[in-house]
OpenMM code with the backbone's topology and positions (N, CA, C; nanometers):
from openmm import Vec3, app, unit

residues = "ALA VAL LYS LYS LYS ALA ASP PRO LYS ALA ILE LYS PHE GLN LEU GLN THR GLY GLU TYR ALA GLN LEU HIS PRO LYS SER VAL ASN ALA ASP ARG GLY GLU TYR ASP THR CYS TRP MET GLY TYR ALA SER MET LEU LYS THR ARG GLY THR PHE LEU MET ASN CYS THR VAL VAL ARG PRO PHE ASP ILE LEU LEU PHE GLY GLY THR ARG MET GLU VAL SER HIS THR ASP GLN ILE LEU THR ILE ASP ASP TRP ILE GLU PHE LYS ALA SER ALA LYS VAL ALA ALA ILE VAL ARG ALA ILE ARG ARG GLN PHE ASP LEU VAL LEU GLN GLN LYS ILE SER ARG PRO ASP LEU GLU ILE HIS SER SER PRO LEU PHE SER PHE ILE VAL SER LEU LEU SER SER".split()
positions = [
    Vec3(-3.3040, 4.1026, -3.4354),
    Vec3(-3.2741, 3.9777, -3.5016),
    Vec3(-3.3326, 3.8627, -3.4215),
    Vec3(-3.3765, 3.7621, -3.4905),
    Vec3(-3.4331, 3.6434, -3.4280),
    Vec3(-3.3289, 3.5330, -3.4345),
    Vec3(-3.3045, 3.4713, -3.3182),
    Vec3(-3.2071, 3.3632, -3.3139),
    Vec3(-3.2624, 3.2425, -3.3901),
    Vec3(-3.1848, 3.1922, -3.4844),
    Vec3(-3.2281, 3.0806, -3.5669),
    Vec3(-3.1776, 2.9499, -3.5064),
    Vec3(-3.2664, 2.8541, -3.4966),
    Vec3(-3.2325, 2.7227, -3.4449),
    Vec3(-3.1482, 2.6486, -3.5487),
    Vec3(-3.0435, 2.5818, -3.5028),
    Vec3(-2.9569, 2.5071, -3.5943),
    Vec3(-3.0280, 2.3815, -3.6433),
    Vec3(-2.9908, 2.3375, -3.7611),
    Vec3(-3.0421, 2.2120, -3.8145),
    Vec3(-2.9838, 2.0993, -3.7289),
    Vec3(-3.0679, 2.0215, -3.6594),
    Vec3(-3.0172, 1.9158, -3.5710),
    Vec3(-2.9234, 1.8178, -3.6406),
    Vec3(-2.9467, 1.7935, -3.7691),
    Vec3(-2.8614, 1.6989, -3.8420),
    Vec3(-2.7222, 1.7562, -3.8680),
    Vec3(-2.7080, 1.8872, -3.8574),
    Vec3(-2.5794, 1.9508, -3.8838),
    Vec3(-2.4916, 1.9597, -3.7578),
    Vec3(-2.5508, 1.9342, -3.6409),
    Vec3(-2.4750, 1.9452, -3.5160),
    Vec3(-2.3933, 1.8190, -3.4946),
    Vec3(-2.2649, 1.8386, -3.4712),
    Vec3(-2.1754, 1.7257, -3.4482),
    Vec3(-2.0984, 1.7494, -3.3190),
    Vec3(-2.0716, 1.6414, -3.2497),
    Vec3(-1.9964, 1.6458, -3.1249),
    Vec3(-1.8623, 1.5766, -3.1462),
    Vec3(-1.7568, 1.6395, -3.0997),
    Vec3(-1.6247, 1.5798, -3.1136),
    Vec3(-1.6010, 1.4823, -2.9993),
    Vec3(-1.5578, 1.3620, -3.0351),
    Vec3(-1.5286, 1.2584, -2.9367),
    Vec3(-1.3845, 1.2715, -2.8882),
    Vec3(-1.3508, 1.1989, -2.7840),
    Vec3(-1.2152, 1.2019, -2.7299),
    Vec3(-1.1126, 1.1618, -2.8353),
    Vec3(-1.1509, 1.0759, -2.9279),
    Vec3(-1.0606, 1.0282, -3.0328),
    Vec3(-1.0352, 1.1335, -3.1407),
    Vec3(-1.1134, 1.2419, -3.1380),
    Vec3(-1.1028, 1.3439, -3.2424),
    Vec3(-1.2074, 1.3246, -3.3512),
    Vec3(-1.2684, 1.2084, -3.3537),
    Vec3(-1.3744, 1.1775, -3.4493),
    Vec3(-1.4996, 1.2587, -3.4130),
    Vec3(-1.5867, 1.2817, -3.5105),
    Vec3(-1.7108, 1.3548, -3.4866),
    Vec3(-1.8297, 1.2600, -3.4926),
    Vec3(-1.9310, 1.2888, -3.4119),
    Vec3(-2.0517, 1.2061, -3.4090),
    Vec3(-2.1743, 1.2955, -3.4029),
    Vec3(-2.2845, 1.2409, -3.4503),
    Vec3(-2.4138, 1.3099, -3.4441),
    Vec3(-2.5030, 1.2347, -3.3464),
    Vec3(-2.6072, 1.3014, -3.3025),
    Vec3(-2.7047, 1.2320, -3.2193),
    Vec3(-2.7882, 1.1404, -3.3082),
    Vec3(-2.8172, 1.0224, -3.2580),
    Vec3(-2.8992, 0.9283, -3.3340),
    Vec3(-3.0370, 0.9909, -3.3560),
    Vec3(-3.0942, 0.9760, -3.4764),
    Vec3(-3.2242, 1.0376, -3.5063),
    Vec3(-3.3356, 0.9992, -3.4084),
    Vec3(-3.3248, 0.8839, -3.3443),
    Vec3(-3.4279, 0.8396, -3.2487),
    Vec3(-3.4000, 0.8894, -3.1065),
    Vec3(-3.2898, 0.9582, -3.0874),
    Vec3(-3.2582, 1.0116, -2.9547),
    Vec3(-3.3560, 1.1219, -2.9175),
    Vec3(-3.3909, 1.1308, -2.7904),
    Vec3(-3.4806, 1.2365, -2.7449),
    Vec3(-3.4213, 1.3739, -2.7687),
    Vec3(-3.2896, 1.3833, -2.7713),
    Vec3(-3.2224, 1.5115, -2.7913),
    Vec3(-3.1994, 1.5459, -2.9384),
    Vec3(-3.2304, 1.4549, -3.0279),
    Vec3(-3.1951, 1.4722, -3.1691),
    Vec3(-3.2604, 1.5922, -3.2363),
    Vec3(-3.3817, 1.6251, -3.1985),
    Vec3(-3.4549, 1.7324, -3.2670),
    Vec3(-3.4399, 1.8696, -3.2024),
    Vec3(-3.3646, 1.8786, -3.0957),
    Vec3(-3.3555, 2.0060, -3.0233),
    Vec3(-3.2907, 2.1150, -3.1077),
    Vec3(-3.1777, 2.0832, -3.1687),
    Vec3(-3.1112, 2.1813, -3.2539),
    Vec3(-3.0422, 2.2930, -3.1791),
    Vec3(-3.0579, 2.2962, -3.0481),
    Vec3(-2.9970, 2.4006, -2.9677),
    Vec3(-2.9718, 2.3452, -2.8276),
    Vec3(-2.8510, 2.3664, -2.7775),
    Vec3(-2.8131, 2.3141, -2.6467),
    Vec3(-2.7480, 2.4258, -2.5666),
    Vec3(-2.7674, 2.4221, -2.4362),
    Vec3(-2.7081, 2.5267, -2.3529),
    Vec3(-2.5653, 2.4928, -2.3113),
    Vec3(-2.5098, 2.3879, -2.3675),
    Vec3(-2.3720, 2.3470, -2.3414),
    Vec3(-2.3198, 2.2732, -2.4633),
    Vec3(-2.1907, 2.2615, -2.4723),
    Vec3(-2.1330, 2.1905, -2.5874),
    Vec3(-2.0926, 2.0478, -2.5507),
    Vec3(-2.1336, 2.0017, -2.4334),
    Vec3(-2.0979, 1.8679, -2.3871),
    Vec3(-2.2199, 1.7769, -2.3861),
    Vec3(-2.1966, 1.6517, -2.4248),
    Vec3(-2.3029, 1.5524, -2.4258),
    Vec3(-2.2435, 1.4225, -2.3709),
    Vec3(-2.3086, 1.3665, -2.2703),
    Vec3(-2.2684, 1.2353, -2.2198),
    Vec3(-2.3524, 1.1298, -2.2899),
    Vec3(-2.2923, 1.0157, -2.3193),
    Vec3(-2.3677, 0.9122, -2.3891),
    Vec3(-2.3314, 0.7747, -2.3342),
    Vec3(-2.4258, 0.6820, -2.3450),
    Vec3(-2.4045, 0.5456, -2.2959),
    Vec3(-2.3654, 0.4504, -2.4080),
    Vec3(-2.4056, 0.4817, -2.5307),
    Vec3(-2.3708, 0.3921, -2.6405),
    Vec3(-2.3528, 0.4708, -2.7701),
    Vec3(-2.2785, 0.4068, -2.8603),
    Vec3(-2.2474, 0.4690, -2.9889),
    Vec3(-2.2739, 0.3648, -3.0976),
    Vec3(-2.3281, 0.4108, -3.2074),
    Vec3(-2.3598, 0.3230, -3.3197),
    Vec3(-2.2854, 0.3740, -3.4420),
    Vec3(-2.2122, 0.2835, -3.5077),
    Vec3(-2.1421, 0.3218, -3.6309),
    Vec3(-2.2081, 0.2531, -3.7487),
    Vec3(-2.2661, 0.3342, -3.8359),
    Vec3(-2.3262, 0.2847, -3.9601),
    Vec3(-2.2674, 0.3681, -4.0713),
    Vec3(-2.3493, 0.4425, -4.1436),
    Vec3(-2.2972, 0.5330, -4.2457),
    Vec3(-2.2279, 0.6524, -4.1831),
    Vec3(-2.2459, 0.6663, -4.0526),
    Vec3(-2.1816, 0.7707, -3.9736),
    Vec3(-2.1722, 0.7217, -3.8302),
    Vec3(-2.1260, 0.8065, -3.7430),
    Vec3(-2.1177, 0.7711, -3.6016),
    Vec3(-2.2290, 0.8440, -3.5285),
    Vec3(-2.3083, 0.7687, -3.4542),
    Vec3(-2.4245, 0.8242, -3.3854),
    Vec3(-2.4182, 0.7943, -3.2360),
    Vec3(-2.4537, 0.8950, -3.1559),
    Vec3(-2.4596, 0.8797, -3.0116),
    Vec3(-2.6026, 0.8468, -2.9710),
    Vec3(-2.6146, 0.7498, -2.8816),
    Vec3(-2.7463, 0.7086, -2.8340),
    Vec3(-2.7470, 0.7133, -2.6815),
    Vec3(-2.8659, 0.7163, -2.6237),
    Vec3(-2.8802, 0.7212, -2.4779),
    Vec3(-2.7934, 0.8332, -2.4216),
    Vec3(-2.8218, 0.9530, -2.4624),
    Vec3(-2.7370, 1.0655, -2.4271),
    Vec3(-2.8098, 1.1712, -2.3459),
    Vec3(-2.7304, 1.2535, -2.2819),
    Vec3(-2.7847, 1.3626, -2.2033),
    Vec3(-2.6893, 1.4814, -2.2082),
    Vec3(-2.7440, 1.5989, -2.1943),
    Vec3(-2.6630, 1.7206, -2.1910),
    Vec3(-2.5831, 1.7222, -2.0606),
    Vec3(-2.4573, 1.7615, -2.0703),
    Vec3(-2.3702, 1.7690, -1.9532),
    Vec3(-2.3130, 1.9098, -1.9463),
    Vec3(-2.3302, 1.9738, -1.8315),
    Vec3(-2.2798, 2.1099, -1.8143),
    Vec3(-2.1359, 2.1078, -1.7621),
    Vec3(-2.0620, 2.2150, -1.7809),
    Vec3(-1.9230, 2.2192, -1.7338),
    Vec3(-1.9064, 2.1877, -1.5847),
    Vec3(-1.9967, 2.2372, -1.4990),
    Vec3(-1.9869, 2.2051, -1.3559),
    Vec3(-1.9966, 2.0548, -1.3324),
    Vec3(-2.0811, 1.9859, -1.4094),
    Vec3(-2.0944, 1.8408, -1.3954),
    Vec3(-1.9598, 1.7733, -1.4214),
    Vec3(-1.8932, 1.8182, -1.5252),
    Vec3(-1.7636, 1.7602, -1.5610),
    Vec3(-1.6593, 1.7955, -1.4559),
    Vec3(-1.6564, 1.9209, -1.4152),
    Vec3(-1.5573, 1.9637, -1.3159),
    Vec3(-1.5715, 1.8887, -1.1836),
    Vec3(-1.6935, 1.8635, -1.1420),
    Vec3(-1.7146, 1.7994, -1.0120),
    Vec3(-1.7155, 1.6470, -1.0170),
    Vec3(-1.7597, 1.5884, -1.1276),
    Vec3(-1.7763, 1.4436, -1.1313),
    Vec3(-1.7032, 1.3743, -1.2464),
    Vec3(-1.6528, 1.4486, -1.3418),
    Vec3(-1.5960, 1.3883, -1.4616),
    Vec3(-1.4546, 1.3389, -1.4445),
    Vec3(-1.4266, 1.2293, -1.5100),
    Vec3(-1.2908, 1.1784, -1.5164),
    Vec3(-1.2356, 1.1290, -1.3843),
    Vec3(-1.1104, 1.0842, -1.3935),
    Vec3(-1.0437, 1.0321, -1.2739),
    Vec3(-0.9182, 1.1106, -1.2408),
    Vec3(-0.8720, 1.1903, -1.3344),
    Vec3(-0.7448, 1.2615, -1.3160),
    Vec3(-0.7631, 1.4092, -1.3508),
    Vec3(-0.7164, 1.4943, -1.2616),
    Vec3(-0.7251, 1.6380, -1.2842),
    Vec3(-0.5849, 1.6974, -1.2727),
    Vec3(-0.5458, 1.7734, -1.3744),
    Vec3(-0.4151, 1.8391, -1.3726),
    Vec3(-0.4346, 1.9882, -1.3959),
    Vec3(-0.3448, 2.0666, -1.3370),
    Vec3(-0.3543, 2.2113, -1.3482),
    Vec3(-0.2225, 2.2669, -1.4004),
    Vec3(-0.2317, 2.3473, -1.5049),
    Vec3(-0.1167, 2.4222, -1.5537),
    Vec3(-0.1336, 2.5652, -1.5040),
    Vec3(-0.0557, 2.5996, -1.4015),
    Vec3(-0.0692, 2.7327, -1.3422),
    Vec3(-0.0250, 2.8425, -1.4386),
    Vec3(0.0774, 2.8144, -1.5180),
    Vec3(0.1267, 2.9172, -1.6097),
    Vec3(0.0277, 2.9442, -1.7227),
    Vec3(-0.0355, 2.8386, -1.7737),
    Vec3(-0.1324, 2.8548, -1.8832),
    Vec3(-0.2745, 2.8775, -1.8323),
    Vec3(-0.2949, 2.8607, -1.7022),
    Vec3(-0.4267, 2.8708, -1.6396),
    Vec3(-0.5272, 2.7774, -1.7070),
    Vec3(-0.4850, 2.6511, -1.7194),
    Vec3(-0.5685, 2.5478, -1.7795),
    Vec3(-0.5855, 2.4334, -1.6796),
    Vec3(-0.7093, 2.3940, -1.6597),
    Vec3(-0.7420, 2.2788, -1.5770),
    Vec3(-0.7811, 2.1674, -1.6737),
    Vec3(-0.7122, 2.0532, -1.6678),
    Vec3(-0.7357, 1.9442, -1.7621),
    Vec3(-0.7849, 1.8208, -1.6882),
    Vec3(-0.8900, 1.7600, -1.7409),
    Vec3(-0.9438, 1.6374, -1.6840),
    Vec3(-0.9171, 1.5239, -1.7816),
    Vec3(-0.8539, 1.4190, -1.7296),
    Vec3(-0.8227, 1.2980, -1.8070),
    Vec3(-0.7458, 1.3261, -1.9358),
    Vec3(-0.6595, 1.4234, -1.9327),
    Vec3(-0.5702, 1.4554, -2.0453),
    Vec3(-0.6400, 1.5040, -2.1720),
    Vec3(-0.7696, 1.5415, -2.1652),
    Vec3(-0.8320, 1.5891, -2.2890),
    Vec3(-0.9407, 1.6938, -2.2698),
    Vec3(-1.0038, 1.6997, -2.1554),
    Vec3(-1.1076, 1.8006, -2.1345),
    Vec3(-1.0428, 1.9206, -2.0673),
    Vec3(-1.0421, 2.0340, -2.1349),
    Vec3(-0.9725, 2.1519, -2.0829),
    Vec3(-1.0686, 2.2652, -2.0490),
    Vec3(-1.0381, 2.3285, -1.9342),
    Vec3(-1.1117, 2.4471, -1.8909),
    Vec3(-1.0109, 2.5554, -1.8568),
    Vec3(-1.0434, 2.6764, -1.8918),
    Vec3(-0.9616, 2.7910, -1.8520),
    Vec3(-0.9966, 2.8203, -1.7066),
    Vec3(-0.8947, 2.8224, -1.6199),
    Vec3(-0.9194, 2.8457, -1.4772),
    Vec3(-0.7936, 2.8981, -1.4110),
    Vec3(-0.8110, 2.9973, -1.3265),
    Vec3(-0.6971, 3.0483, -1.2496),
    Vec3(-0.6517, 2.9404, -1.1528),
    Vec3(-0.5323, 2.9542, -1.1007),
    Vec3(-0.4788, 2.8571, -1.0054),
    Vec3(-0.5695, 2.8475, -0.8828),
    Vec3(-0.6235, 2.9604, -0.8401),
    Vec3(-0.7111, 2.9625, -0.7224),
    Vec3(-0.8402, 2.8833, -0.7475),
    Vec3(-0.9026, 2.9066, -0.8626),
    Vec3(-1.0258, 2.8348, -0.8966),
    Vec3(-0.9972, 2.6851, -0.9102),
    Vec3(-0.8878, 2.6505, -0.9749),
    Vec3(-0.8510, 2.5092, -0.9912),
    Vec3(-0.8295, 2.4428, -0.8555),
    Vec3(-0.7660, 2.5126, -0.7653),
    Vec3(-0.7429, 2.4578, -0.6306),
    Vec3(-0.8749, 2.4366, -0.5572),
    Vec3(-0.9683, 2.5293, -0.5735),
    Vec3(-1.0997, 2.5155, -0.5093),
    Vec3(-1.1743, 2.3946, -0.5665),
    Vec3(-1.1734, 2.3816, -0.6986),
    Vec3(-1.2417, 2.2685, -0.7627),
    Vec3(-1.1798, 2.1374, -0.7149),
    Vec3(-1.0494, 2.1309, -0.7117),
    Vec3(-0.9794, 2.0092, -0.6663),
    Vec3(-1.0176, 1.9763, -0.5215),
    Vec3(-1.0217, 2.0777, -0.4363),
    Vec3(-1.0559, 2.0559, -0.2948),
    Vec3(-1.2005, 2.0077, -0.2799),
    Vec3(-1.2924, 2.0665, -0.3563),
    Vec3(-1.4322, 2.0234, -0.3508),
    Vec3(-1.4439, 1.8777, -0.3941),
    Vec3(-1.3762, 1.8409, -0.5017),
    Vec3(-1.3810, 1.7019, -0.5489),
    Vec3(-1.3271, 1.6059, -0.4441),
    Vec3(-1.2152, 1.6411, -0.3830),
    Vec3(-1.1570, 1.5538, -0.2795),
    Vec3(-1.2526, 1.5373, -0.1621),
    Vec3(-1.3093, 1.6472, -0.1164),
    Vec3(-1.4021, 1.6406, -0.0035),
    Vec3(-1.5262, 1.5592, -0.0389),
    Vec3(-1.5774, 1.5799, -0.1591),
    Vec3(-1.6962, 1.5062, -0.2004),
    Vec3(-1.6656, 1.3572, -0.2114),
    Vec3(-1.5482, 1.3216, -0.2634),
    Vec3(-1.5076, 1.1810, -0.2701),
    Vec3(-1.5026, 1.1195, -0.1308),
    Vec3(-1.4511, 1.1942, -0.0328),
    Vec3(-1.4466, 1.1448, 0.1053),
    Vec3(-1.5869, 1.1220, 0.1611),
    Vec3(-1.6765, 1.2173, 0.1353),
    Vec3(-1.8149, 1.2032, 0.1824),
    Vec3(-1.8798, 1.0809, 0.1189),
    Vec3(-1.8579, 1.0603, -0.0099),
    Vec3(-1.9165, 0.9440, -0.0781),
    Vec3(-1.8588, 0.8136, -0.0233),
    Vec3(-1.7282, 0.8095, 0.0028),
    Vec3(-1.6668, 0.6898, 0.0614),
    Vec3(-1.7272, 0.6600, 0.1985),
    Vec3(-1.7496, 0.7638, 0.2784),
    Vec3(-1.8126, 0.7453, 0.4087),
    Vec3(-1.9550, 0.6921, 0.3938),
    Vec3(-2.0271, 0.7466, 0.2981),
    Vec3(-2.1658, 0.7035, 0.2747),
    Vec3(-2.1699, 0.5583, 0.2294),
    Vec3(-2.0756, 0.5193, 0.1459),
    Vec3(-2.0710, 0.3807, 0.0985),
    Vec3(-2.0415, 0.2855, 0.2145),
    Vec3(-1.9491, 0.3235, 0.3012),
    Vec3(-1.9151, 0.2356, 0.4138),
    Vec3(-2.0207, 0.2398, 0.5244),
    Vec3(-2.0958, 0.3488, 0.5302),
    Vec3(-2.2026, 0.3626, 0.6306),
    Vec3(-2.3295, 0.4134, 0.5613),
    Vec3(-2.4064, 0.3245, 0.4984),
    Vec3(-2.5252, 0.3666, 0.4229),
    Vec3(-2.6258, 0.4481, 0.5040),
    Vec3(-2.6278, 0.4313, 0.6351),
    Vec3(-2.7229, 0.5059, 0.7180),
    Vec3(-2.6772, 0.6490, 0.7450),
    Vec3(-2.5559, 0.6828, 0.7053),
    Vec3(-2.5018, 0.8171, 0.7271),
    Vec3(-2.5841, 0.9209, 0.6509),
    Vec3(-2.6238, 1.0250, 0.7190),
    Vec3(-2.7036, 1.1326, 0.6585),
    Vec3(-2.6083, 1.2353, 0.5977),
    Vec3(-2.6101, 1.2507, 0.4658),
    Vec3(-2.5175, 1.3465, 0.4018),
    Vec3(-2.5878, 1.4650, 0.3380),
    Vec3(-2.7171, 1.4542, 0.3132),
    Vec3(-2.7845, 1.5601, 0.2386),
    Vec3(-2.7907, 1.6931, 0.3136),
    Vec3(-2.7677, 1.6917, 0.4441),
    Vec3(-2.7709, 1.8175, 0.5186),
    Vec3(-2.6315, 1.8759, 0.5420),
    Vec3(-2.5284, 1.8091, 0.4878),
    Vec3(-2.3928, 1.8617, 0.5062),
    Vec3(-2.3742, 1.9879, 0.4221),
    Vec3(-2.2936, 2.0825, 0.4704),
    Vec3(-2.2704, 2.2059, 0.3938),
    Vec3(-2.2136, 2.1790, 0.2536),
    Vec3(-2.1241, 2.0802, 0.2428),
    Vec3(-2.0651, 2.0484, 0.1124),
    Vec3(-2.1725, 1.9996, 0.0156),
    Vec3(-2.2563, 1.9093, 0.0610),
    Vec3(-2.3630, 1.8564, -0.0227),
    Vec3(-2.4577, 1.9679, -0.0651),
    Vec3(-2.4944, 2.0523, 0.0279),
    Vec3(-2.5840, 2.1656, -0.0024),
    Vec3(-2.5201, 2.2591, -0.1051),
    Vec3(-2.3893, 2.2841, -0.0895),
    Vec3(-2.3182, 2.3701, -0.1832),
    Vec3(-2.3193, 2.3114, -0.3233),
    Vec3(-2.2892, 2.1825, -0.3352),
    Vec3(-2.2855, 2.1167, -0.4663),
    Vec3(-2.4241, 2.1167, -0.5306),
    Vec3(-2.5269, 2.0886, -0.4535),
    Vec3(-2.6635, 2.0905, -0.5070),
    Vec3(-2.6991, 2.2305, -0.5584),
    Vec3(-2.6663, 2.3331, -0.4806),
    Vec3(-2.6995, 2.4693, -0.5259),
    Vec3(-2.6179, 2.5087, -0.6487),
    Vec3(-2.4938, 2.4634, -0.6560),
    Vec3(-2.4094, 2.4909, -0.7713),
    Vec3(-2.4664, 2.4263, -0.8975),
    Vec3(-2.5079, 2.3016, -0.8855),
    Vec3(-2.5612, 2.2305, -1.0012),
    Vec3(-2.7021, 2.2743, -1.0386),
    Vec3(-2.7716, 2.3346, -0.9454),
    Vec3(-2.9078, 2.3819, -0.9717),
    Vec3(-2.9108, 2.5202, -1.0355),
    Vec3(-2.7984, 2.5895, -1.0321),
    Vec3(-2.7971, 2.7267, -1.0840),
    Vec3(-2.7798, 2.7320, -1.2336),
] * unit.nanometer
topology = app.Topology()
chain = topology.addChain("A")
for resn in residues:
    res = topology.addResidue(resn, chain)
    for name in ("N", "CA", "C"):
        topology.addAtom(name, app.Element.getBySymbol(name[0]), res)
């Protein structure tokens, strides 16, 4: 069987509000019809006869887990990791704890870099780990 590309106009992304949006026809991503993730980050939205996302980029789950949102909660019994009360990932308590620890450490490194711009961070083990994770 040959995998058939979806009609780009038929692909819709659910927004945090529950509303659905399509990629604007002039978006660079509009004609792809196939994405390796179900997440899309966008800078602007246009509402006309429908809701359209503009200035957008594909966002992978690791991107969201490491950099997304401001609040992370873990339900150990349900094994759900939730970011900002709406983005949910299935994760064991151990995995959720690791993700939380990586985020905290990375936030500390970034705070240090901001206060000391000359600080070299690209050779730190944490930075190397995050780069390799996002590159895979």
